[in-house]
MARPASE-84036 format. One record per residue: residue in one letter; x, y, z of N, C-alpha, C, O, CB in turn. Coordinates in steps of 0.05 Angstrom, whole numbers, plus 5000, padded with zeros to 4 digits. Glycine has a CB too. Layout:
BEGIN
aXYZXYZXYZXYZXYZ;...
//
This chain:
BEGIN
m264227075828265326995866267926985874268727075895264626695879;l269926835850272526785860273727095859275327135877274226535842;v273427275843274427585842273527665871275427725886272827795816;l270527685884270527745902272027665923273027825940269027735904;w272327325922274327215944277027315954277827325977275026995937;q278427405927280627505924280727815935282727895948281227465896;l278827985931278428295947277628215975278328335996275628535932;i276628055974276128026014278827936027279928016047273527736026;r279727716006281927586024284427786022286327746037282727266014;r284328016001286628165999285928475993285528595972288328045976;p285728586020284028776019285629066010284629286004282628766048;g288528976013289829215992289529255960289829435945292529195993;i289029015959287829055924285729175920285529355902287228805907;a282629085942280329205935280829605944279629785933277529005955;l282629645963283229925958284530045934283630245922284729975977;a286829915929287630045903284830075879284230265865290429835890;y283529845880281129935859280030095862279430255844279229815852;t279130135895277430415901277930635898276430815891276830475922;m281030645904283230975892283330925859283831085840287730975908;n282630665860283130775826280130905809280031055789284330445805;l278430815822275730885817275831245821275531415803273630695841;i276131285847276331585857277831715833276931875816278031625888;v280231625834281131845815279931895783279832095770284031785812;r278931615777277931635749275531825752275632035739277231335736;v273331765768270832015782272232265773271832405754270232025824;r274432275794274732605806276832725769277532965765277632615851;r277432505751278232655728275332715712274732915700280632465709;g273932515716271032575697269532785705267732855689268832345696;i269932925731268533135738270633395734269433585724267433075767;f273533465740274433645740276833585718278233775713274733735766;g277233395709279333355687281633335698282233415720279633545668;p282833245684286133135697288233345706289033535693288032975672;h288833285728291133435739292733585721294333455708292833265750;r292633805718294534045700297234185716297034365732292234325692;y299534065707301734195721302634435709302634385685304034015724;p303334695712304334925702307034935697308834825710303735115716;g307535105672310635145671310734955645308834855632312535025701;d313334935641314134765617315334505617315734415640315734895604;a316034365602315934045602316833995624315133905640317533875582;r319134035632321534035652319734075677319033865688324034295648;r318934335687317534345706315134135715314634005736316834555703;i314034155695311633825688312533665701312233665725311333645656;m313833495690315833305694317533295727317833105743317833365670;r318033475729319633465759317433505783317733395805322233745762;a315433655779312833645791311833365796312133255818310933785776;s310733255774309532985777311932695789311132485800308232925744;i314332755783315532545793315732635825315732465843318132475777;s315932905828315932945870313032815875313132665894315933405888;d310932825866307732735867307332485871305332375881306232785843;c310032355857309932055859311031945882310731705882311131935839;w312232025903313331985933311131965956310432175967315132245939;n310331805962307531745978308731846010307231936027306231335977;g311131826014312331826042313831646050315331696069310731826059;r313831446039315131206048316831116017319231126018312530956062;c315831035993317131015975315931195947313931345946317430735974;l317031145933316631185895314031085881314130845882318931005878;t312131155871309731005861310131075834311131285825306831085872;a309230835817309130855789307631085780308331115756308030605777;s306131245785305031485770304331645803305131565825302031395744;c302631875798302232015811298132085814296732225829304332205800;g297331895790295031805783293531605806292931635830295531685758;h292931365784291331185795293030885798291930685806288831185777;f295330905791297630685799299530885818301930935815299730545767;h297930975836300331145862300130845886298730805906298431595885;q302030675873302630415897306130395873306930475851299129995898;f307030265892310430195891309029935866307429755869312630045932;w310230005851311729775820314129775819315529965815311229855788;t314829535822318329425818319129555794320629745793318929045813;r317529385765319029565747319029795738321029875725319029495733;d317429915742317030235734319230445754320030675750313130325742;l319830275776321630405801324230355781325630545773321730205840;c324530105773328030005770328130085742330130215737329129615774;f326530045721328130135700328430435698329330525677326930025674;s327730635719327530905714330531025735331931225734323931025725;s330630815750333130945773334631015769335631165786334330855788;v336330965742338931145737339031325729340931495729340631085724;a335231345712335431675711334331855725334332095721334631765691;l333231705749332131905768334331955792334132145807329131785781;a336931745794338731815806341131975791342932045807339431605817;r341532045767342432195750340832555761342232745770341432045717;l338032565758336932775766337632935790337433175787334832715767;s338432855813338432955834339032695855338332465852335833115837;e340832825879341832675906338532495913337832255916343132985938;r337332775915334432665934332832475917331732285927332032945943;y332432535888331332295877332832045879331631825880330832335850;r336132075880336931735887336731725911337631505917339831605881;d336031835928336031715959333231665955332931425956336931915989;a331431775951328031645942328331425935327131265950326231765918;v329931265908330031065903331430885919330730655917330431075883;l333230935934334030655947332030705976331330495987338030615953;r331530865982329230856016326930716000325930516011327831266034;s326130795978323830615959324130235963322530075971324730705920;l327230195951327629885955328429795977328429555981329329785940;d329429965994329629786017327529716032327029496042331229876034;w326129936032322329946036321429686031320429546049320430146011;a321829616001319829415984321629146004320528986019320229405937;i324429165999325328886004324528766040324128536049328928895998;q324529046054323728936087321028886081320528656088324029186116;t318629006070316728916063316428626056315628456072316129056047;w316928586036317328226025318228046037317527816033319128156005;r319928136056321527946074319727946105319927776122325028076078;r318228166105316128186130314328056124313427916142315028426139;r313228056103310127976095311527556085309827416075308428286056;d313327476089314027266074313027236050311527056041313527076085;s314127456037313927396008316327315983318727355986312827616000;h315527245967318527365941317827545935315527615943319527235911;v319527735916319328005899316527895876315927695862322928105880;t315328155885312828115873312728415850313928625854310028095902;t311328355833311028585813310128885831311229105826308528485789;t308528865849307429125860307329065893307728845904304129205847;i306929225903305729245928303829405935304729635936307129285942;h301229395942298729495941298829635974300429615992296229235933;y296929745973295829845999295429606023294629376020292929995992;f296229756047296429556075299329396067299029156070293129276079;d301329446061303829386047303029076035304728916044306629396070;q301628966020300728776010302128635980301028685958298228856010;p304428445983305428415958303528295941301628165950307828275958;v303828345913301428205899303328225868304828405861297728415901;d302928035858303827965825301428015805299327885803304627605822;i302028235789300028335772300728215745303028255740299828665771;f299728095728297927855734299727635741298727495759296127785711;d301727555733302827375736306227375754307227595760302527295710;y307327185759310727265769311327385748310527365725313227025776;g313727585762314827755744317727625723319427495734315727995764;v317827645706320127485692322827735697325327705698319127405652;d321127995701323228225708323428345728324328575729323228405694;c322428175756323028365777325128325796325828495813320928395791;v326228105795329028025810330428095797331728245811329927765816;p331328095773333028225750332928525765334628615780331528195712;l330628635757330728975757331929035787333629215787327129135754;v331428935805332528975833335128965836336029145849331528805851;l337028785826339228775836340828915812343128995817339828495845;a339428955783340829125770340729415784342729555789340029115743;a338629475789338629805801340429845822341930045820335929915814;l340529675843341729665866345229685866346729785882340729425877;r345729535839348529525834349429765815351729835811349329245822;q347329875805347530165790347430375804348930555799345530225771;l346330385818345930615836347830545866347330655887342430645841;g350330335862352130405880350930345906351530495925352930675876;a349330155909347830165934349529865954348529645954343930135924;e351329925964353229685981351929595996351329355996355529745997;e351129806017350229756046348029556047347529366061349330016060;l346729686024343729486016344129276004342429106008341629605998;l345829215990347228995982347128726006345928516011350329105977;a349628936016350928706038348428656057347528426061354028826059;r347828796065345728756092342528526078341228376092344229196106;h342228556051340228396045340928146027339127996022338328556033;r343828106017345127886002343927676010342527605991348027856004;p343627506030342527266036339427206031338426986026343227246062;w338227416032335527376019335827475997334227365981333227476032;l337027645987336827665947337127465933335527395915339027825931;l339427335942340327045933338526855936338226665921342526945947;g337126915960334726675954332826715935332026525922332926635977;e332226915932330427095911331526975885329826975868330727455914;v334326875876335526915858334526605848333226565827338627005863;a335326375869334826145869332026165863331926045842335626005893;h330226235868327026195866326326275838324626165824325226385888;y328026525827326826585795328126395788326326225787327426865776;v330026285782331426125760329525855766328525735747335426085764;d329225805783327025575789324025685776323025505762326825535826;e322825855777320925945764321225995736319425945720320226145776;v323626095728322926215695324626125681324326175657322826515689;v327325965690329325835671328825645673328525515694332025855672;d328525525638329325285628331825145628333325195609328825305607;l332624985645334924875652336524705627338924685624334224705675;r334624605612336424475586337024755568338624685550334524205564;t336624935566336325045544338125365549339625495534332825055538;g336925415580337725645590336125875579336226095589340525665586;l334625835559332126095561329626115580329625995601330526105535;v328426205575325026325592323626035579323225945557322926725575;r323325945608320725705601318625775586317425985591319325585625;s317825605566315625715552312225565559310025615550316525665520;d313025405577311425285588310025335614308925185630312425125587;r310225625613308225775639307726075625308526125603310325805676;k306526255641305426545627307026695652307126625675301226615625;y308426945638309727125665308227455663307027545643313927155662;s308527545678308527805681310927975670313227895675308127855707;a310428235653313028305637311328625638309428715652313828085599;h313228765614312229055612310429105598309229315600313729235605;r309528905578306628845571305028685587304528445581306528715547;d304228775602303428595628300528495618299628275625303328815662;t298928675600295928545602294828285577292728165572293628855597;m298428265564298828075543298827845560298527825584301428115524;v299627545531299927285547303527415549304127595533298826895527;n305627315566308627295558309827045565309626955587310327515570;r311026945548312426635546315126715550316326845567312026445514;c315726585527318826585527319326735509319726625487320426345524;n319527005510320627235487323127355491324827265507318827475483;a323127585475325727695470325827875498327927845510326027875439;y324428035509325128145539325028055556326028175574324328315548;g323527725566323927625584326627505585327827495607322027475587;n327827405564330627295552332027515560333727445576330827225519;s332027805554334428025565334328045595336428095608333928355554;m331527995609331527915639333527705640335727815641328727825651;v333627485640335227255645338027315638339827225653334127025632;a338527435620341327545612342327825630344727885634341127635577;l340427945636341628195658342428075683344528105694339328435666;l340027905690340527805718343327605720344527545740337827645728;a343727535698346327345693349027545699350727515717346227215655;k348927745681350627955682350928095701353228185704350328085667;t348828155719348828295742350528195763352328325774346428335751;l349727875771351427725792354627705781356727745795350227395798;r354527655756357727665749358527965757360827975766358427605713;e357328185757360028415766359428515793360528715802360428715744;l357228335810357628385833359128215852359228255876355728435840;g360327985837361727845848360427575867361627445884363128025861;w358127555858356427395872356627155865358427125848354027465869;e355426925873355726595869353126665846351426835849355026315904;i353326515824352526495798350726195789351426015775355226525783;p348326245803347625885790348425785764348825895742344525815787;p348525555769349525355743347725475718348525565697348624955749;a345225445729343425545691344625745682345425745659339825685689;l345225985700346026225689349226175680349526265658345426465712;q350326125686353526095682354426105648356326245641354625765698;p353225975631354126065610352826395595353926485575353625825594;l350726515608349826715607352226925614353127105599347626695624;a352826865638354527075649356427085640357727275647355027085669;e357626905622360826935603359527065577361127125559362726555593;d357627105575356827185543353827205544352227045534357826935519;p353127485560349827555572348627525540346627395536349127955590;q349927635521347127655496347927435474347627505451346728015476;r348927185477348827005462346626845459346526685441350626895466;l344126865480341026655473340026905451339326865428338026585508;l340127145464338527345448338527415417336727485402339227575459;m342227355414343527425384342327155372340927175351347627445382;d342726865385342726655376338826565369337926385355344626485399;e337726715381334326635381332826765374330626685365333126595400;f333527045378331127255371332927435345331527545327330027505403;w335227455345336127695324335127595292336227415280340127745325;d333327725283332727715245334827775234336127955245330427935230;e335827625210338527785195336628015184337628245187340527575167;r334828015175333728305167335628515188336728675174329828325174;g335928535206336728715223335128885248334829125255337428855208;y334428605259332328705291332028455303332828235294328628845286;f330828515324329628245340326728255340325228445337330628215374;v326427995345323227905338322327835368323727715384322827605315;d319427945373317927795404318027585410318327555434315327795409;e317927355397318427145391319426935371319227025349317327125395;r320326675371322126585362320226535331321326515309323526335382;d318026525335316526475309315726695293314926685270314226325313;d316126895307315627235292316627255271317927055267316827495305;t316627425253317827535229317827845231318627965211316227435203;r316827985253316428305250318028415277318828295297312728405249;p318228655272320428785299318428845319316428955310322529105293;s318528775351316528925362318129155378320629175377314628735379;g316129355395317429545403318529435427320929405423315929795404;e318229355447319629215472322029055462324129045474317629005488;g321428925437323128695432325728865430327728805442322328505403;n325629065415327929245402329029415421330929535412326929415378;i328329485448328529695461330629585487332529695498325429795468;w329329355491329929185521332829095524334429155541327928875524;p333328905498336228865500338729055506340929015517336628785478;f337729235496339729495496339229625524341229655538339129735470;w336829715534336529835552337129625584337329705607333829965546;t337129415577339229275599341929265598343329145614338829015601;g342929415578345929345572346529105568348829045573347629415589;v345028925561345828595547347628635523350028575522342828415532;v346128755504347228805488348029135474346329315471346128645476;t350329145469352629475468352129435450349929535446356029565475;n353129305428353729385400352529605389350129565383353129205384;p353629855383352230045372351130015341349230115330353830255375;e352529895335351729775301348829685303347029825295353729455288;l348329445316346129295315344529475330342229475322346329015325;l344829665351342829875364341330035343339030095346344330075384;r342930125317343030265295340930115279339030235270345830285283;q341329855275339829725254337029655276334829625265341629425239;a337129645291334429555310332229805310329929755305335429495345;l333130025317331530265315331330345288329430495285332630485331;a332630305269332730395236329430165235327430225223336730265211;a329629945249327629715241325029865250323029895236328129385256;l325329955275322730085285321130285270318730325267323230205308;e323130395262321630665245321030635218319530785206323430915244;t322430375204321630415176318130205178316230235163324930255150;h318429995205315829825202313630025216311529915219316129495219;g313630285225311730495229312030455260310330595271308630475215;l313130365272312730435307313230585316312530575340313630345324;t314730865305315131085318312331335309312131565319318431165309;d310731225292309331405280306631345299305431125302309231375247;p306231585308305931895307307631995325308632225324303132005313;l307931825341310231865364311531575370310631375358308932005396;p313431585388315431375391313931285421312931445436319131505390;l313931005425313130785407311130605424310530585448315830605398;k310230475397308730335401309429975400311429915386306930435385;y307929765414309029485410308629435385310229265376307829265427;e307429495372307029395337305629545328303929675340305729125328;a306229565302305029775287301729695282300529905280306729805258;i300129505281297229495276297329335296298929165301295929405249;r294329425313293329235329292828975325291628955303291529305336;r293128685337292728535334290928375353291728225371294328505327;p288428435348286528395368285928095382285028055405284128495354;e286827865358286927585361288827555384288327365400287927425335;t291027735390292827705413292127755444293227685465294927855406;e289727935439289027985466287827845476285827785462288028155472;p288027705505285927615519283127725520282627965521286827595540;a281327515521279327635518278027785529276127875517278427555513;l278427875559277028055579279228245573279328415592276427945614;i281028295556283428575563281128635533280228865531288428535560;r280528445514280128565484277228765493276928995486279428265455;f275628645504273428745515272928945531270729045532272528615523;l275429035551274929205580277629395566277629615576275429005619;m279929345545282129445548283129455516285429425509283829285570;p280929515498282329445475284729575463285029825466280629445459;d286329455450288929645437290929865454292330055447287429855415;y290429705488291629865510294229805507295729995511290629805537;q295429525499298329525494298829345461299429115460299929345523;g298429475443298329445420299929595403302329585400296229445414;a297329855385298329955368298630275380299730465369296829895344;t297530265405298030545425300530605432302130415436296830535453;v301430875434303930955434304431025476303231175492304131265407;w306330875478307830805505309930965502311630975485308730495511;t309331135526311731335534313831285550315631435554310931535547;s313431005561315430905575317230785552319730845551314530715597;l316430675539318130545507318930735489320830695475316230355487;g317830905488317931235472320531355484322631405472315031495481;s320131385509323031565531325831375522327931455512322431515580;m325131165527327730895519328130985494330431065490326930505518;y326630985476327930975452328531185433329331155410326930825441;m328031415448329031705448331331805451332731955438328231825463;r331531605486335231685489337031455475339331405480336431685528;l335731345460337531045450338531265428340831355426335630675437;r336431305413336431475385338831695387340731705370333231655380;h338631855408339332055411342931955418344732085406337332205432;s343531785433346031645435347131655409349531735407345831355445;l345431575383347631455359346731815344348731925337346431035335;d345031905341344532105318342832295338340832215348342631965287;p344032595344342032725362340032825343337632815346343132955381;a341832935319339333055295337232945291335033045287339933085268;l337832635291335332455284333732425299331532345292335532215278;a334232495326332732455356330532645356328232575362334632525384;q331332955347330533185350327633185352326133205372331433345332;p327133165321323533115323322133055337320133175345322432985313;a322932805343320932655366321032785393318932795407321732325371;i323532905404323432955422321833235426320233285445325432915428;d322533395406319933675404318133625407317333755426319233825383;r315933425394313533275388313233215423311133265435313932965362;y315133125434314133005460313433265482311533285499316632775474;r315733465474315933615497312933805489311533915506319433785499;e312433815460309634015463307133865460304933965453309334255439;w307433575468304333435481304533495508302733595520303733085480;i307033435518306633565560306333825558305033945575309833525587;e307333945541307134265549303834395546302634565560309334455524;r303034215521299334195516297734085536295834205545298234005490;e298533835547297133775567297133805595295333765612297133615564;g299933895595300234035623300633745640300433765665297234255634;v301133545630301733245649302733095626302133125602298733065666;f305332795645305632665623303932415619303532335642308232605622;w303232325608301232115594302731845595304931805585300532205559;e301131615612302031335603302231235578304031105568300731155614;v299931325565299031155543298231405511297431615520295830945559;i298231405489297831645476296431475451297731345435300831845471;d293131495450291831415429293931465400295031685398289031585429;d294431265381295731385357294131455337294931505315297531215346;q292031475343289631685312289531905327289932105313285431565301;t289031965354288132225364290232365372289832595380286332215384;r292432265373294832415386294032465422295332625436295232755367;r292232335430290832405449291532235476292632025470288232375440;r291232255500290732055517289331855507287231865493289632135538;y290731645515288531345502286331335526286831385549290530945499;w284131255515282131255535278631055510277331125491281831695548;s278830825529277430655512274630675527272730645512278830345507;s274030715557271430685574272330845594274530925597270430395584;f270230875606270930975637272530885654273931005671269030965652;i272230585649273830405658277530445658279230465675272830165643;t277530425635279930415619281030685610280030755589279530265596;q282530825620283930985609286631075614287430975635282631135609;s288431225602291731315604291031465633289131605641293231565575;d294131335648294031435675295831695663296731745641295431215702;e296131845690298032085683300332115702300531925718296532355684;g301832265705304132295721306132105729306932025751303332375740;m306832045699308331705703310931815715312032025711309031475670;l311831535735315431655747315831555731316731375746317431585776;w316431425699318431315676318831655667321131695661316731055647;s317531825666318532035654320932175662321932375651316732195654;s321932035683324732095690326432095668328332235664325831925709;v325331865650328431765631328131945604329931925587328531335619;f325732145599326132365587326832625590327932785575324832375578;l325832665616327132905634330332835633331733015624325932905670;d331232685639334332615638335232705607336932875602335032255644;l334232595594335032695560335133005558337133145556332432605535;l332233085560332533435567334533565585335633775578330233535580;e334833445606337233565623340233555624341833735629336933505644;r340833245616343133115616343933015587345232815583342932895635;p342833205562342832975537346432945525347132825505340433145504;e348133055542350832985535352632745547354932675541352033215541;l350532615566350332375578349932145562348332165544348532375594;p351631845566349131585554347431545565346731635587349631325551;p346331395551342931295558344031235588346431185593341130945537;p341831235610341531125639340830835639338830765651339331255654;v342730625625341330395622341730215651342130305674342630245596;l341429955643342029865679344629735674345929695695339429605698;s345229685662348829555671350029655650352429625647349629175672;
//
């Protein structure tokens, strides 16, 4: 009854689920949409189809809504691909900020149909840092100036919600939405990368820095290195872990918080030796651990964000690997290009056993035509440039 009441109270969510079901039925009858041409043409066509007339959506499949995370971590790659894409990113962020303000909402992970802001599934540990970082990296001075008072209010709210004032770390007494959003996220390497990114971005903008973030603004990588770097040469996901995770060793570098190329070399090597890059990059973890999955996720979406291949992380991994050693990155790049052209679409998740799209049930299947394919497309089209990181 509670779920039904939520759907009635939030018609945008109800319509989103309805549209998701329609997409799945269409796929079941006709198969997924296939784009013609080589990998570059396929990705450009799907990115263009992510534009809905007002904003860029996370995909042209069943996530055809505004997702803060997906847009922002792809923003620099999109802007480098074309001025048209850069303009679309800025228009999307301006629309989202105006929607949040008009709806008297904080920054949320998602804006559903009927311009309804929603956090999926909790308050985003990454959304405010990513919005500010994307605007700064794209040189959006006019938007930053116009929305500055409201954005500073969101920074203050974020600090209240996320930061442990005693330690400067992400609070461990509550859950957050993160890149691995179907799992329980507390004080992990990903979240602390985002807190450090926010402190770094505020310093670079010359904006007022809340007291809790001031130590990080001076030394953004300090807490990550002190609390999450393992002497064996990689970041652990949580402080009591002993193994490297996919996201824990990508995001400190993709945020631009950690810039030491030797640390990057060690972290990527650890992902490779621990099996997170096989058969394709990149997995969250080498082997599925069902005991870490919430009960409903374990039932409906088994191994959705475990040992499956996530093409968002994979695209970032290949971009970072290429910056260190293009020859070492090339086999994975070739494998990605091969499956894109074989499938005619850029999948969200790939099954690590079959090397085909993830599919656990009619309800749960990989999305298609992801906006974040822009990160891989940028690698194919602009390999001579450094990775399109966030600071």
